[in-house]
C-alpha positions as CSV (number, residue, x, y, z in Angstrom):
1,M,18.3,-12.7,-11.0
2,L,15.1,-12.6,-12.9
3,R,15.8,-16.2,-14.7
4,K,15.8,-17.8,-11.3
5,M,12.5,-16.8,-10.0
6,L,8.9,-18.0,-10.1
7,E,7.0,-17.0,-13.3
8,K,4.5,-15.1,-11.5
9,D,7.0,-13.0,-9.1
10,R,9.3,-12.5,-12.2
11,K,5.8,-10.6,-13.9
12,R,5.1,-8.6,-10.6
13,L,8.9,-7.7,-10.4
14,K,8.4,-6.5,-14.4
15,R,5.2,-4.4,-13.6
16,K,6.7,-3.1,-10.2
17,V,9.9,-1.5,-12.3
18,H,7.3,-0.3,-14.6
19,I,5.6,1.5,-12.4
20,R,8.1,2.8,-10.5
21,K,9.8,4.6,-13.5
22,T,7.3,7.3,-13.3
23,L,5.5,7.0,-9.8
24,S,7.3,9.0,-7.2
25,G,5.9,10.4,-3.8
26,T,6.5,14.3,-2.6
27,A,6.2,16.1,0.7
28,E,3.0,17.3,-0.7
29,K,1.5,13.9,-2.0
30,P,3.5,11.1,-0.4
31,R,3.3,7.7,-2.0
32,M,1.1,5.0,-0.4
33,T,2.7,1.3,-1.4
34,V,1.0,-2.1,-0.6
35,T,2.8,-5.3,0.4
36,R,0.9,-8.5,0.8
37,S,1.6,-11.8,1.4
38,N,-0.3,-15.1,1.8
39,K,-0.7,-13.9,5.7
40,N,-0.5,-10.7,6.1
41,L,-0.7,-7.0,4.9
42,S,1.1,-3.8,5.1
43,I,0.7,-0.3,4.2
44,Q,3.5,2.6,4.0
45,V,3.3,6.3,3.0
46,I,6.5,7.1,1.9
47,D,8.4,10.7,0.9
48,D,10.4,9.6,-1.3
49,T,12.5,13.1,-1.5
50,K,13.8,12.5,1.7
51,G,13.3,8.8,1.8
52,H,11.3,8.9,5.3
53,T,8.5,6.8,6.1
54,L,5.7,8.9,7.1
55,V,2.9,6.7,8.1
56,S,2.6,2.7,8.3
57,A,0.4,-0.1,9.3
58,S,0.3,-3.6,9.0
59,T,-1.8,-6.9,10.2
60,L,1.3,-7.6,12.4
61,E,0.8,-4.9,15.2
62,K,-0.4,-6.2,18.5
63,E,-3.7,-4.2,18.1
64,L,-4.4,-5.4,14.4
65,K,-3.9,-9.4,14.9
66,G,-7.7,-10.2,14.1
67,I,-7.1,-8.8,10.5
68,R,-6.0,-11.0,7.7
69,A,-5.0,-11.2,4.5
70,T,-8.7,-11.2,2.8
71,V,-11.0,-8.6,1.2
72,P,-12.7,-7.6,4.1
73,G,-9.2,-7.3,6.1
74,G,-7.8,-5.5,3.4
75,A,-10.9,-2.8,3.4
76,E,-10.5,-2.6,7.1
77,L,-6.7,-2.1,7.1
78,G,-7.3,0.4,4.4
79,E,-9.5,2.4,6.5
80,L,-7.0,2.6,9.6
81,M,-4.4,3.8,7.2
82,G,-6.9,6.7,5.9
83,K,-7.6,7.4,9.5
84,R,-3.8,7.7,10.6
85,L,-3.1,9.8,7.5
86,L,-5.9,12.3,8.4
87,E,-4.1,12.8,11.8
88,K,-1.2,13.6,9.9
89,N,-3.1,16.3,7.7
90,I,-2.1,13.9,4.9
91,K,-5.5,14.3,2.6
92,S,-3.8,13.2,-0.5
93,V,-1.8,10.4,-1.6
94,V,-0.1,8.5,-4.8
95,F,-1.1,4.7,-5.0
96,D,1.6,2.6,-5.5
97,R,0.4,-1.0,-5.9
98,N,3.8,-2.4,-6.3
99,G,2.9,-4.6,-9.1
100,Y,0.1,-6.2,-7.9
101,L,-2.8,-6.5,-9.9
102,Y,-5.7,-4.0,-9.0
103,H,-8.6,-6.1,-7.8
104,G,-9.3,-8.3,-4.9
105,I,-7.1,-7.5,-1.4
106,V,-5.5,-4.3,-3.2
107,K,-8.5,-2.5,-4.5
108,A,-10.3,-3.1,-1.1
109,I,-7.2,-1.5,0.6
110,A,-7.5,1.5,-1.9
111,D,-11.5,1.8,-1.4
112,G,-11.2,1.7,2.5
113,A,-8.6,4.5,2.3
114,R,-11.0,6.3,0.1
115,K,-14.0,5.7,2.4
116,A,-11.9,7.4,5.3
117,G,-11.5,10.3,3.2
118,V,-7.7,10.3,1.5
119,Q,-7.7,11.4,-2.3
120,F,-5.6,9.5,-4.7
């Protein structure tokens, strides 16, 4: 499987597996994972003990159609996610960057959620 993938995708998958070996979300501190593509961004907050998604936000939602996969768009999506988390009384999460490097859009999402009041 790894042999047929593009080199950058193979490296990301390797980083993702390495991170997920130690990172897990609980009911008290769920896992916030980021998925990005060239056009869209998606964030999910997951309780790994039950296997349930608690909260999600994506640029594919109708009310978020104006947001694109850019650094300002990531910050805006992160702030929205932070507000949704605080509405559900989730104040602290574990950040899963999903194998992406922590810069640019991924960093903007994390900073936006911190700005809304979520602790990592």
